[in-house]
N, CA and C of each residue as an Amber inpcrd file, in Angstrom:
protein
   738
  44.3820000-138.3490000  38.0620000  43.4700000-137.3530000  38.6100000
  42.9300000-137.7450000  39.9790000  43.0630000-139.0270000  40.3110000
  42.5490000-139.4900000  41.6020000  43.6520000-139.6290000  42.6480000
  44.8720000-139.1770000  42.3120000  45.9820000-139.3560000  43.2390000
  45.7100000-138.6860000  44.5770000  45.0400000-137.5200000  44.5550000
  44.7940000-136.8180000  45.8180000  43.8860000-137.6200000  46.7300000
  43.0420000-138.4740000  46.1550000  42.1940000-139.3240000  46.9870000
  43.0070000-140.4510000  47.6050000  43.9540000-140.9910000  46.8350000
  44.7770000-142.0760000  47.3470000  45.7160000-141.6050000  48.4370000
  46.1250000-140.3390000  48.4030000  47.0860000-139.8240000  49.3680000
  46.4360000-139.3840000  50.6690000  45.1110000-139.4260000  50.7410000
  44.4530000-139.0470000  51.9860000  44.6330000-140.1470000  53.0160000
  44.9100000-139.7940000  54.2870000  45.0950000-140.8270000  55.3020000
  43.7860000-141.5340000  55.5860000  43.8420000-142.8320000  55.7270000
  42.6600000-143.6190000  56.0520000  42.6390000-143.8320000  57.5600000
  41.9130000-142.9700000  58.2740000  41.9260000-143.0410000  59.7290000
  41.3120000-144.3430000  60.2140000  40.3600000-144.8810000  59.4480000
  39.7540000-146.1370000  59.8570000  40.7480000-147.2780000  59.6920000
  41.5240000-147.2500000  58.5930000  42.5440000-148.2760000  58.3880000
  43.5980000-148.1870000  59.4750000  43.9420000-146.9510000  59.8750000
  44.9420000-146.7790000  60.9230000  44.4540000-147.3790000  62.2320000
  43.2010000-147.1100000  62.5730000  42.6500000-147.6770000  63.7990000
  42.6070000-149.1970000  63.7160000  42.2310000-149.7110000  62.5350000
  42.1820000-151.1590000  62.3460000  43.5730000-151.7630000  62.4950000
  44.5740000-151.0520000  61.9630000  45.9520000-151.5350000  62.0520000
  46.3890000-151.6150000  63.5110000  46.0840000-150.5740000  64.2950000
  46.4820000-150.5800000  65.6980000  45.7490000-151.6690000  66.4710000
  44.4910000-151.9210000  66.1110000  43.7690000-153.0050000  66.7680000
  44.4180000-154.3450000  66.4550000  44.9260000-154.4830000  65.2180000
  45.5940000-155.7220000  64.8430000  46.8580000-155.9240000  65.6730000
  47.6000000-154.8360000  65.9230000  48.7870000-154.9190000  66.7700000
  48.3990000-155.3550000  68.1760000  47.3230000-154.7420000  68.7150000
  46.8880000-155.0860000  70.0650000  46.4570000-156.5420000  70.1480000
  45.7620000-157.0210000  69.1140000  45.3360000-158.4170000  69.0940000
  46.5490000-159.3470000  69.0330000  47.5310000-158.9580000  68.2200000
  48.7410000-159.7750000  68.1130000  49.4710000-159.8440000  69.4440000
  49.4860000-158.7310000  70.1710000  50.1430000-158.7160000  71.4770000
  49.4850000-159.6950000  72.4400000  48.1540000-159.7760000  72.3690000
  47.4570000-160.7000000  73.2650000  47.7870000-162.1490000  72.9230000
  48.2050000-162.3940000  71.6850000  48.4930000-163.7530000  71.2490000
  49.9570000-164.1360000  71.4660000  50.8160000-163.1710000  71.8010000
  52.2350000-163.4380000  72.0150000  52.5300000-163.3700000  73.5020000
  53.0410000-164.4610000  74.0530000  53.3080000-164.5350000  75.4880000
  54.7330000-164.0920000  75.7850000  54.8780000-163.3020000  76.8270000
  56.1910000-162.9270000  77.3340000  56.4820000-163.8310000  78.5230000
  57.4990000-164.6630000  78.3950000  57.7680000-165.6530000  79.4380000
  59.2500000-165.6550000  79.7920000  59.5750000-166.4500000  80.7830000
  60.9610000-166.6030000  81.2040000  61.5570000-167.8590000  80.5680000
  62.7390000-167.7090000  79.9840000  63.4520000-168.8690000  79.4690000
  64.1390000-169.5920000  80.6290000  64.7380000-170.7340000  80.3620000
  65.3890000-171.5110000  81.4170000  66.5270000-170.7460000  82.0790000
  67.1690000-169.8500000  81.3250000  68.2750000-169.0860000  81.9020000
  67.8020000-167.8440000  82.6500000  66.4730000-167.6510000  82.7210000
  65.9220000-166.5200000  83.4510000  65.6600000-165.2890000  82.6130000
  66.1460000-165.2710000  81.3800000  65.9150000-164.1220000  80.5100000
  64.4740000-164.1140000  80.0010000  63.9860000-162.9120000  79.6800000
  62.6630000-162.7920000  79.0770000  62.7200000-163.3230000  77.6470000
  61.6120000-163.9300000  77.2280000  61.5910000-164.5410000  75.9020000
  60.1860000-164.4510000  75.3150000  60.1240000-164.1600000  74.0080000
  58.8490000-164.1770000  73.2860000  59.1200000-164.6300000  71.8600000
  58.1130000-165.2020000  71.2350000  58.2570000-165.6540000  69.8530000
  57.0210000-165.2710000  69.0530000  57.2510000-165.0120000  67.7840000
  56.1640000-164.6400000  66.8840000  56.3470000-165.3960000  65.5770000
  55.3290000-166.1570000  65.1830000  55.3980000-166.9060000  63.9410000
  55.3180000-165.9960000  62.7230000  56.0880000-166.3190000  61.7020000
  56.0640000-165.5630000  60.4510000  55.0680000-166.2330000  59.5080000
  54.0620000-165.5180000  59.0280000  53.0670000-166.1240000  58.1290000
  53.7200000-166.7180000  56.8820000  53.1620000-167.8020000  56.4220000
  53.7620000-168.5370000  55.3080000  53.8920000-167.6900000  54.0490000
  52.9290000-166.7930000  53.8160000  52.9350000-166.0430000  52.5570000
  54.0580000-165.0180000  52.4630000  54.7160000-164.6910000  53.5940000
  55.8130000-163.7180000  53.5350000  57.1350000-164.3110000  54.0230000
  57.1840000-165.6210000  54.2140000  58.4000000-166.2180000  54.7810000
  59.6230000-166.0330000  53.8900000  59.4590000-166.2000000  52.5950000
  60.6170000-166.0800000  51.7000000  61.2180000-164.6760000  51.7290000
  60.4310000-163.6190000  51.4820000  61.0350000-162.2800000  51.5370000
  61.4760000-161.8930000  52.9430000  60.7570000-162.3650000  53.9660000
  61.1540000-162.0490000  55.3430000  62.5210000-162.6600000  55.6480000
  62.7270000-163.8920000  55.2180000  64.0080000-164.5570000  55.4580000
  65.1390000-163.8440000  54.7260000  64.8720000-163.3810000  53.5070000
  65.9110000-162.6770000  52.7490000  66.3210000-161.3840000  53.4400000
  65.3470000-160.6910000  54.0190000  65.6290000-159.3910000  54.6170000
  66.1130000-159.4820000  56.0600000  65.5510000-160.4200000  56.8230000
  65.7760000-160.4010000  58.2670000  66.4360000-161.6610000  58.8210000
  66.6920000-162.6430000  57.9570000  67.4920000-163.7850000  58.3730000
  66.7710000-164.8640000  59.1510000  65.4770000-164.7270000  59.3760000
  64.6950000-165.7840000  60.0290000  63.4910000-166.0940000  59.1550000
  63.0530000-167.3410000  59.1990000  62.0140000-167.7630000  58.2650000
  60.6880000-168.1030000  58.9420000  60.7330000-168.8650000  60.0050000
  59.4910000-169.3510000  60.6090000  59.0780000-168.5880000  61.8590000
  60.0390000-168.1650000  62.6610000  59.7250000-167.4700000  63.9040000
  60.7120000-166.3400000  64.1590000  60.1910000-165.2350000  64.6570000
  61.0340000-164.1530000  65.1640000  61.0700000-164.2800000  66.6810000
  62.2370000-164.0860000  67.2590000  62.4060000-164.2470000  68.7020000
  62.8420000-162.9340000  69.3430000  62.2950000-162.6670000  70.5080000
  62.7120000-161.5300000  71.3250000  63.3320000-162.0650000  72.6050000
  64.5350000-161.5960000  72.9120000  65.2020000-161.9780000  74.1580000
  65.6310000-160.7210000  74.8900000  65.3180000-160.6710000  76.1760000
  65.6700000-159.5260000  77.0070000  66.3860000-160.0150000  78.2590000
  67.3240000-159.2300000  78.7870000  68.0530000-159.6440000  79.9910000
  67.1190000-159.9250000  81.1590000  67.5210000-160.8370000  81.9960000
  66.6830000-161.2750000  83.1170000  66.3690000-160.1520000  84.0970000
  67.2740000-159.1520000  84.1790000  67.0590000-158.0750000  85.1410000
  66.2010000-156.9410000  84.5850000  65.6480000-157.1220000  83.3860000
  64.7400000-156.1170000  82.8290000  63.4380000-156.1170000  83.6230000
  63.0210000-154.9750000  84.1800000  61.7510000-154.9370000  84.9240000
  60.5840000-155.3840000  84.0440000  59.5820000-155.9870000  84.6790000
  58.4690000-156.5480000  83.9220000  57.7640000-155.4990000  83.0760000
  57.5310000-154.3000000  83.6420000  56.8270000-153.2690000  82.8800000
  57.6490000-152.8180000  81.6780000  58.9770000-152.7710000  81.8360000
  59.8310000-152.3840000  80.7130000  59.8750000-153.4930000  79.6640000
  59.8820000-154.7380000  80.1280000  59.8690000-155.8660000  79.1950000
  58.5890000-155.8570000  78.3630000  57.4580000-155.5280000  78.9940000
  56.1950000-155.4680000  78.2630000  56.2120000-154.3380000  77.2360000
  56.8280000-153.2090000  77.6070000  56.9370000-152.0950000  76.6630000
  57.7870000-152.4870000  75.4600000  58.9120000-153.1450000  75.7280000
  59.7760000-153.5690000  74.6300000  59.1080000-154.6420000  73.7810000
  58.3040000-155.4880000  74.4190000  57.5490000-156.4860000  73.6630000
  56.5860000-155.8010000  72.7000000  55.9010000-154.7660000  73.1750000
  54.9480000-154.0480000  72.3230000  55.6580000-153.4070000  71.1370000
  56.8200000-152.7840000  71.3910000  57.5750000-152.1650000  70.3090000
  58.0640000-153.2140000  69.3130000  58.5290000-154.3300000  69.8380000
  59.0220000-155.4130000  68.9780000  57.8970000-155.9830000  68.1220000
  56.7410000-156.2010000  68.7340000  55.6100000-156.7330000  67.9810000
  55.1580000-155.7560000  66.9030000  55.1580000-154.4650000  67.2360000
  54.7740000-153.4640000  66.2440000  55.7180000-153.5120000  65.0530000
  57.0000000-153.7000000  65.3390000  57.9730000-153.7620000  64.2510000
  57.7630000-155.0040000  63.3930000  57.5550000-156.1570000  64.0250000
  57.3490000-157.3940000  63.2650000  56.0860000-157.2950000  62.4140000
  54.9970000-156.8030000  63.0060000  53.7390000-156.6980000  62.2710000
  53.8560000-155.7100000  61.1090000  54.6200000-154.6300000  61.3110000
  54.7970000-153.6700000  60.2250000  55.6330000-154.2680000  59.1080000
  56.6540000-155.0250000  59.4680000  57.4340000-155.7170000  58.4400000
  56.5300000-156.6200000  57.6030000  55.6870000-157.3870000  58.2810000
  54.7990000-158.3210000  57.5850000  53.8220000-157.5610000  56.6940000
  53.2230000-156.4950000  57.2420000  52.2620000-155.7070000  56.4640000
  52.9310000-155.0690000  55.2540000  54.1630000-154.5940000  55.4380000
  54.8820000-153.9670000  54.3300000  55.2130000-154.9790000  53.2510000
  55.6550000-156.1660000  53.6460000  55.9770000-157.2040000  52.6680000
  54.7310000-157.6310000  51.8980000  53.6040000-157.7180000  52.5880000
  52.3600000-158.0780000  51.9000000  51.9390000-156.9720000  50.9420000
  52.0740000-155.7330000  51.3860000  51.7130000-154.6120000  50.5180000
  52.5920000-154.5970000  49.2760000  53.8780000-154.8710000  49.4670000
  54.7910000-154.9030000  48.3300000  54.4480000-156.0450000  47.3900000
  54.1060000-157.1900000  47.9620000  53.7710000-158.3580000  47.1460000
  52.4960000-158.1350000  46.3430000  51.5290000-157.4440000  46.9430000
  50.2310000-157.2380000  46.2990000  50.1470000-155.9420000  45.5090000
  51.2290000-155.1560000  45.5520000  51.1870000-153.8630000  44.8770000
  50.2440000-152.8940000  45.5490000  50.0230000-153.0910000  46.8520000
  49.0900000-152.2470000  47.5900000  49.8580000-151.3830000  48.5860000
  49.1330000-150.6830000  49.4150000  49.7450000-149.8460000  50.4280000
  49.5820000-148.3770000  50.1130000  49.9920000-147.5590000  51.0510000
  49.8280000-146.1150000  50.9400000  50.8390000-145.5430000  49.9570000
  50.4110000-144.7190000  48.9920000  51.3590000-144.1050000  48.0590000
  51.9570000-142.8300000  48.6450000  53.0930000-142.4260000  48.1090000
  53.7220000-141.1640000  48.4820000  54.2910000-140.5060000  47.2380000
  54.1750000-139.1960000  47.1620000  54.9560000-138.4670000  46.1790000
  56.3900000-138.3960000  46.6970000  57.3230000-138.0370000  45.8350000
  58.7100000-137.9180000  46.2840000  58.8390000-136.8450000  47.3600000
  58.1070000-135.7400000  47.1830000  58.1610000-134.6630000  48.1750000
  57.6090000-135.1350000  49.5140000  56.5190000-135.8950000  49.4730000
  55.9530000-136.3950000  50.7190000  56.8500000-137.4430000  51.3730000
  57.5980000-138.1860000  50.5680000  58.5470000-139.1460000  51.1370000
  59.6320000-138.4120000  51.9190000  60.1080000-137.3040000  51.3610000
  61.1060000-136.4950000  52.0680000  60.4920000-135.8990000  53.3320000
  59.2560000-135.4240000  53.2090000  58.5740000-134.8500000  54.3710000
  58.3700000-135.8990000  55.4610000  57.9960000-137.1080000  55.0550000
  57.8030000-138.1810000  56.0360000  59.1290000-138.5570000  56.6880000
  60.2170000-138.4530000  55.9390000  61.5260000-138.7150000  56.5420000
  61.8580000-137.6480000  57.5820000  61.2920000-136.4510000  57.4160000
  61.4530000-135.4240000  58.4440000  60.7550000-135.8180000  59.7290000
  59.5790000-136.4080000  59.5990000  58.8870000-136.9360000  60.7860000
  59.7120000-138.0500000  61.4180000  60.2540000-138.9090000  60.5400000
  61.1000000-139.9860000  61.0630000  62.2860000-139.4110000  61.8270000
  62.9370000-138.3860000  61.2700000  64.1140000-137.7930000  61.9110000
  63.7780000-137.3310000  63.3280000  62.6980000-136.5860000  63.4630000
  62.3060000-136.0870000  64.7870000  61.9750000-137.2410000  65.7260000
  61.2970000-138.2530000  65.1950000  60.9380000-139.4300000  65.9960000
  62.1880000-140.1730000  66.4490000  63.1180000-140.4000000  65.5350000
  64.3190000-141.1760000  65.8450000  65.1630000-140.4650000  66.9040000
  65.3620000-139.1680000  66.7430000  66.1410000-138.4050000  67.7140000
  65.4540000-138.4200000  69.0750000  64.1420000-138.2500000  69.0690000
  63.3960000-138.2230000  70.3280000  63.4790000-139.5590000  71.0580000
  63.5550000-140.6630000  70.2960000  63.6450000-141.9800000  70.9110000
  64.8900000-142.1230000  71.7770000  65.9360000-141.3720000  71.4440000
  67.2320000-141.5880000  72.0890000  67.7620000-140.4040000  72.8860000
  67.3050000-139.1880000  72.6050000  67.9940000-138.0320000  73.1660000
  67.8280000-137.8980000  74.6760000  66.7950000-138.5100000  75.2570000
  66.6500000-138.4640000  76.7070000  67.7560000-139.2280000  77.4220000
  68.2560000-140.2650000  76.7770000  69.3550000-141.0610000  77.3250000
  70.2020000-141.5490000  76.1540000  70.9890000-140.6620000  75.5620000
  71.7070000-141.0090000  74.3280000  72.8970000-141.9300000  74.5140000
  73.2800000-142.1760000  75.7570000  74.4280000-143.0430000  75.9780000
  75.7360000-142.3070000  75.7540000  76.7510000-143.0440000  75.3360000
  78.0770000-142.4620000  75.1500000  78.2650000-141.9770000  73.7170000
  79.0090000-140.8900000  73.5330000  79.2600000-140.3870000  72.1710000
  79.8800000-141.4470000  71.2630000  80.7020000-142.3110000  71.8550000
  81.3760000-143.3430000  71.0680000  80.3820000-144.2230000  70.3360000
  79.2350000-144.4900000  70.9640000  78.2370000-145.3550000  70.3260000
  77.7840000-144.7650000  68.9970000  77.4960000-143.4620000  68.9870000
  76.9690000-142.8360000  67.7750000  78.0510000-142.6350000  66.7270000
  79.3050000-142.4480000  67.1670000  80.4030000-142.4060000  66.1950000
  80.5530000-143.7590000  65.5140000  80.4880000-144.8160000  66.3110000
  80.6130000-146.1560000  65.7380000  79.3970000-146.5080000  64.8840000
  78.2300000-146.0200000  65.2740000  77.0180000-146.2160000  64.4780000
  77.2160000-145.6060000  63.0880000  77.7050000-144.3650000  63.0580000
  77.9370000-143.6880000  61.7790000  78.9860000-144.4150000  60.9540000
  80.0620000-144.8330000  61.6070000  81.1140000-145.5640000  60.8930000
  80.5710000-146.8520000  60.2880000  79.6970000-147.5190000  61.0270000
  79.1130000-148.7610000  60.5190000  78.2850000-148.4920000  59.2630000
  77.4710000-147.4430000  59.3040000  76.6470000-147.1040000  58.1400000
  77.5310000-146.8130000  56.9270000  78.5730000-146.0200000  57.1470000
  79.4270000-145.5960000  56.0350000  80.2590000-146.7470000  55.4830000
  80.9610000-147.4520000  56.3770000  81.9730000-148.4030000  55.9200000
  81.4710000-149.8340000  55.7670000  80.4310000-150.2070000  56.4990000
  79.9370000-151.5880000  56.4170000  78.6600000-151.7300000  55.6030000
  77.9150000-150.6380000  55.4620000  76.6580000-150.7020000  54.7140000
  76.8120000-150.0930000  53.3210000  77.3010000-148.8510000  53.2570000
  77.3580000-148.1430000  51.9730000  78.6250000-148.4590000  51.1830000
  79.7750000-148.3570000  51.8260000  81.0550000-148.4800000  51.1070000
  81.2100000-149.7840000  50.3250000  80.7550000-150.9420000  50.8330000
  80.9200000-152.1780000  50.0550000  80.1860000-152.1830000  48.7170000
  79.2440000-151.2510000  48.5240000  78.4710000-151.2110000  47.2780000
  79.0860000-150.2750000  46.2410000  80.2790000-149.7660000  46.5100000
  80.9200000-148.8470000  45.5660000  81.1390000-149.5260000  44.2170000
  80.8890000-148.8180000  43.1160000  81.0670000-149.4070000  41.7800000
  82.5420000-149.5440000  41.4180000  82.8000000-150.3130000  40.3850000
  84.1760000-150.5780000  39.9710000  84.9090000-149.3100000  39.5590000
  84.2160000-148.3870000  38.8830000  84.9100000-147.1810000  38.4290000
  85.3530000-146.3120000  39.6020000  84.6360000-146.3920000  40.7190000
  85.0900000-145.6730000  41.9100000  86.3440000-146.3310000  42.4720000
  86.3530000-147.6470000  42.4760000  87.5220000-148.3650000  42.9760000
  88.7580000-148.0280000  42.1430000  88.5510000-147.8130000  40.8430000
  89.6760000-147.4980000  39.9600000  90.2340000-146.1060000  40.2220000
  89.3450000-145.1610000  40.5960000  89.7900000-143.7800000  40.8050000
  88.9200000-143.1040000  41.8610000  89.1640000-143.3860000  43.1400000
  88.3270000-142.8260000  44.2150000  88.2900000-141.3040000  44.2390000
  89.3790000-140.6640000  43.8300000  89.4310000-139.2040000  43.8920000
  88.4840000-138.5470000  42.8890000  88.0650000-139.2970000  41.8820000
  87.1760000-138.7340000  40.8670000  85.7720000-138.4960000  41.4080000
  85.4370000-139.1280000  42.5290000  84.1070000-138.9550000  43.1290000
  84.2730000-138.8710000  44.6400000  84.9190000-137.8130000  45.0720000
  85.2240000-137.6750000  46.4980000  83.9810000-137.4680000  47.3520000
  82.8560000-137.0680000  46.7290000  81.6090000-136.8440000  47.4670000
  80.7210000-138.0860000  47.5170000  81.1920000-139.1680000  46.9240000
  80.4400000-140.4210000  46.9090000  79.0590000-140.2470000  46.2680000
  79.0140000-139.5630000  45.1450000  77.7440000-139.4230000  44.4370000
  77.1980000-140.7760000  43.9940000  78.0830000-141.7470000  43.8360000
  77.6510000-143.0870000  43.4410000  76.6940000-143.7070000  44.4610000
  76.7620000-143.2420000  45.7040000  75.9120000-143.8250000  46.7470000
  74.4310000-143.5490000  46.5150000  74.1290000-142.5990000  45.6160000
  72.7330000-142.2810000  45.3100000  72.2340000-142.9650000  44.0430000
  73.0760000-143.7740000  43.4410000  72.6570000-144.4960000  42.2440000
  71.5900000-145.5320000  42.6080000  70.6330000-145.7790000  41.7040000
  69.5110000-146.6800000  42.0230000  69.9300000-148.0710000  42.4940000
  70.9670000-148.6480000  41.8770000  71.3530000-150.0020000  42.2800000
  71.9700000-150.0130000  43.6730000  72.6780000-148.9430000  44.0280000
  73.2480000-148.8480000  45.3710000  72.1330000-148.6260000  46.3890000
  71.2070000-147.7370000  46.0490000  70.0640000-147.4960000  46.9350000
  69.3460000-148.8030000  47.2520000  69.0940000-149.5800000  46.2120000
  68.3660000-150.8370000  46.3930000  69.1480000-151.8180000  47.2590000
  70.4550000-151.8540000  47.0700000  71.2830000-152.8100000  47.8080000
  71.3370000-152.5010000  49.3010000  71.3860000-151.2240000  49.6590000
  71.5510000-150.8600000  51.0740000  70.2210000-150.6780000  51.7910000
  69.1380000-150.6420000  51.0490000  67.8360000-150.3090000  51.6320000
  67.4480000-151.1850000  52.8230000  67.5840000-152.5210000  52.7460000
  67.1850000-153.3380000  53.9040000  67.9680000-153.0180000  55.1720000
  69.2740000-152.8040000  55.0420000  70.0800000-152.5110000  56.2270000
  69.7770000-151.1240000  56.7800000  69.5700000-150.1600000  55.8880000
  69.2100000-148.8150000  56.3420000  67.8880000-148.8570000  57.0960000
  66.9200000-149.5800000  56.5450000  65.6080000-149.6800000  57.1910000
  65.7250000-150.2940000  58.5760000  66.5950000-151.2830000  58.7090000
  66.7840000-151.9430000  60.0010000  67.4360000-150.9960000  61.0080000
  68.5180000-150.3400000  60.6000000  69.2430000-149.4490000  61.5050000
  68.3970000-148.2490000  61.9130000  67.5740000-147.7750000  60.9920000
  66.7520000-146.5920000  61.2500000  65.4250000-146.9300000  61.9220000
  65.1780000-148.2140000  62.1490000  63.9390000-148.6760000  62.7890000
  62.7080000-148.1750000  62.0250000  62.8110000-148.3060000  60.7070000
  61.7430000-147.8210000  59.8330000  60.4160000-148.5110000  60.1310000
  60.4560000-149.8190000  60.3570000  59.2080000-150.5450000  60.6130000
  58.5130000-150.0390000  61.8700000  59.2950000-149.7710000  62.9150000
  58.7070000-149.2600000  64.1550000  58.1140000-147.8770000  63.9390000
  58.8180000-147.0440000  63.1860000  58.2950000-145.7050000  62.8970000
  56.9920000-145.7820000  62.1170000  56.9560000-146.6080000  61.0750000
  55.7350000-146.7150000  60.2730000  54.5770000-147.2500000  61.1050000
  54.8850000-148.1380000  62.0460000  53.8380000-148.6290000  62.9450000
  53.2870000-147.4900000  63.7880000  54.1710000-146.6130000  64.2530000
  53.7190000-145.4820000  65.0670000  52.8630000-144.5180000  64.2550000
  53.0990000-144.4930000  62.9420000  52.3210000-143.6320000  62.0500000
  51.0790000-144.3390000  61.5090000  51.0030000-145.6520000  61.7190000
  49.8840000-146.4190000  61.1970000  49.8890000-146.5290000  59.6900000
  51.0860000-146.6190000  59.0900000  51.1860000-146.6370000  57.6310000
  51.8310000-147.9240000  57.1350000  51.2530000-148.4840000  56.0850000
  51.8970000-149.5310000  55.2930000  52.0310000-148.9610000  53.8920000
  53.2510000-148.7970000  53.4210000  53.4970000-148.1250000  52.1520000
  53.5380000-149.1190000  51.0000000  53.1640000-148.6450000  49.8150000
  53.3190000-149.4950000  48.6470000  54.7990000-149.5550000  48.2670000
  55.1970000-150.4500000  47.3740000  56.6270000-150.6420000  47.1010000
  57.3580000-149.3740000  46.6740000  56.7480000-148.5930000  45.7970000
  57.4060000-147.3710000  45.3290000  57.5560000-146.3680000  46.4620000
  56.4950000-146.2090000  47.2400000  56.5340000-145.2660000  48.3580000
  57.5530000-145.7040000  49.4020000  57.6020000-146.9960000  49.6710000
  58.5490000-147.5130000  50.6600000  59.9850000-147.2210000  50.2310000
  60.2830000-147.4610000  48.9600000  61.6350000-147.2040000  48.4590000
  61.9740000-145.7190000  48.5580000  61.0540000-144.8640000  48.1540000
  61.2860000-143.4190000  48.2400000  61.5230000-142.9870000  49.6790000
  60.7300000-143.5310000  50.5800000  60.8370000-143.1420000  51.9820000
  62.1530000-143.6070000  52.5980000  62.5070000-144.8770000  52.4080000
  63.7490000-145.3910000  53.0000000  64.9600000-144.6670000  52.4120000
  64.9140000-144.3390000  51.1330000  66.0210000-143.5980000  50.5350000
  66.1450000-142.2100000  51.1660000  65.0110000-141.5820000  51.4510000
  65.0460000-140.2730000  52.1110000  65.5770000-140.4020000  53.5340000
  65.1940000-141.4660000  54.2150000  65.7320000-141.7320000  55.5530000
  67.2400000-141.9480000  55.4790000  67.6790000-142.6830000  54.4670000
  69.1070000-142.9470000  54.2920000  69.9020000-141.6510000  54.1900000
  69.3310000-140.6590000  53.5240000  70.0140000-139.3760000  53.3630000
  70.1300000-138.6100000  54.6760000  69.3590000-139.0160000  55.6770000
  69.3360000-138.2660000  56.9370000  69.7580000-139.0840000  58.1550000
  70.1010000-140.3430000  57.9390000  70.4590000-141.2000000  59.0670000
  71.7500000-140.7340000  59.7390000  72.7400000-140.3580000  58.9550000
  74.0000000-139.8880000  59.5410000  73.8200000-138.5480000  60.2470000
  72.9110000-137.7310000  59.7300000  72.6270000-136.4520000  60.3850000
  72.0070000-136.7030000  61.7570000  71.0800000-137.6590000  61.8140000
  70.4520000-138.0030000  63.0930000  71.4890000-138.5390000  64.0750000
  72.3910000-139.3850000  63.5820000  73.4320000-139.9330000  64.4530000
  74.3490000-138.8280000  64.9680000  74.6490000-137.8510000  64.1100000
  75.4870000-136.7260000  64.5260000  74.8020000-135.9020000  65.6110000
  73.5000000-135.6860000  65.4520000  72.7400000-134.9510000  66.4720000
  72.7690000-135.6900000  67.8030000  72.6170000-136.9990000  67.7500000
  72.6110000-137.7800000  68.9870000  74.0030000-137.8560000  69.6140000
  75.0360000-137.7880000  68.7920000  76.3870000-137.7100000  69.3540000
  76.5580000-136.3950000  70.1190000  75.9970000-135.3080000  69.5620000
  76.0380000-134.0240000  70.2740000  75.2890000-134.1170000  71.6010000
  74.1160000-134.7570000  71.5640000  73.3450000-134.9130000  72.8000000
  74.1440000-135.7220000  73.8270000  74.8200000-136.7470000  73.3560000
  75.6260000-137.5740000  74.2600000  76.7900000-136.7880000  74.8460000
  77.2180000-135.7510000  74.1360000  78.2850000-134.8770000  74.6360000
  77.7420000-133.7360000  75.4980000  76.4280000-133.7420000  75.7310000
  75.8240000-132.7210000  76.5750000  75.3590000-131.4850000  75.8390000
  75.4070000-131.5100000  74.5140000  74.9740000-130.3670000  73.7090000
  73.4980000-130.5380000  73.3560000  72.6510000-129.7650000  74.0260000
  71.2130000-129.8140000  73.7630000  70.7290000-128.4990000  73.1520000
  71.6050000-127.8510000  72.4010000  71.2010000-126.6310000  71.7050000
  70.1720000-126.9740000  70.6320000  69.4630000-125.9590000  70.1840000
  68.3660000-126.1780000  69.2450000  68.8600000-126.8620000  67.9680000
  68.1410000-127.8900000  67.5800000  68.4410000-128.6140000  66.3470000
  67.6050000-128.0080000  65.2210000  68.2610000-127.4150000  64.2510000
  67.5500000-126.7530000  63.1580000  67.2470000-127.6900000  61.9920000
  67.7120000-128.9270000  62.0660000  67.5000000-129.8580000  60.9510000
  66.0260000-130.0420000  60.5950000  65.1190000-130.2160000  61.5810000
  63.7080000-130.4030000  61.2020000  63.1320000-129.2610000  60.3710000
  63.6970000-128.0580000  60.5120000  63.1940000-126.9130000  59.7490000
  63.4560000-127.0600000  58.2510000  64.4140000-127.9200000  57.9030000
  64.7990000-128.0540000  56.4970000  63.8580000-128.9600000  55.7050000
  63.0070000-129.7160000  56.3950000  62.1160000-130.6440000  55.7010000
  60.8380000-129.9410000  55.2540000  60.3040000-130.3370000  54.1070000
  59.0080000-129.7870000  53.6960000  57.9100000-130.3300000  54.5930000
  56.7990000-129.6250000  54.6990000  55.6900000-130.1410000  55.5080000
  55.0570000-131.3540000  54.8410000  54.6580000-132.3120000  55.6550000
  53.9830000-133.4930000  55.1220000  52.5370000-133.1290000  54.8220000
  52.0980000-133.4080000  53.6090000  50.7180000-133.1380000  53.2220000
  50.0420000-134.4440000  52.8620000  48.7480000-134.4860000  53.0690000
  47.9930000-135.6980000  52.7810000  47.3610000-135.6720000  51.4000000
  47.7080000-134.6760000  50.6390000  47.2380000-134.6030000  49.2590000
  48.4430000-134.3970000  48.3600000  48.4970000-135.1480000  47.2900000
  49.5860000-134.9600000  46.3330000  49.3990000-133.6430000  45.6120000
  50.4930000-132.9660000  45.3330000  50.4240000-131.7160000  44.5930000
  50.4580000-131.9990000  43.1010000  49.7180000-131.2350000  42.3650000
  49.6380000-131.4360000  40.9190000  50.1860000-130.2090000  40.2140000
């Protein structure tokens, strides 16, 4: 009966979270390495080192390296984005460990993935690069992230499940979730929203993002080909509400 109270956004927590990011930025120095490239490091707190290492491959420090010819103002912008992502990863891991964080209904997780979709496309559509990049991005998601998790019965008879319905099975979802979150820049998006999700909400959200990551890549491939016609995909998402429906 109190779910609607839990689903309300905590504007004070959001402001506190952003202040924490700003404080962390003041504590992380952007400097030049010996080879002239930009360099920054961020220590990983001891209480999240084990899960952080499992997910992201580093245990004690995260490092940011940028080419030497990156303008200083752009390097500072990328540092801020990188720090936001690291801090969100840490906050999410702590929330998962403590069973805390913002809850989501399944419908709201899908709705939040709609916000993510618009955010992700907007991040790239101004300068989407070459179409080949987004084709290869999609191929990587399909063949290097999802396909290796195919169950044995699919391997025995691939034609029996030509739509890859197995990719939505809970064990497959769980296996691909870390890589999907990384490719979709989920931590950066959640930082922009000021949200740290609880474990159930995080899983629901990343799974919803997974269902739309290839669609986003396809849209960006169109943009890279010069097609800036109206994208109707955002219209398909339900509106995000701050109260759970009963």
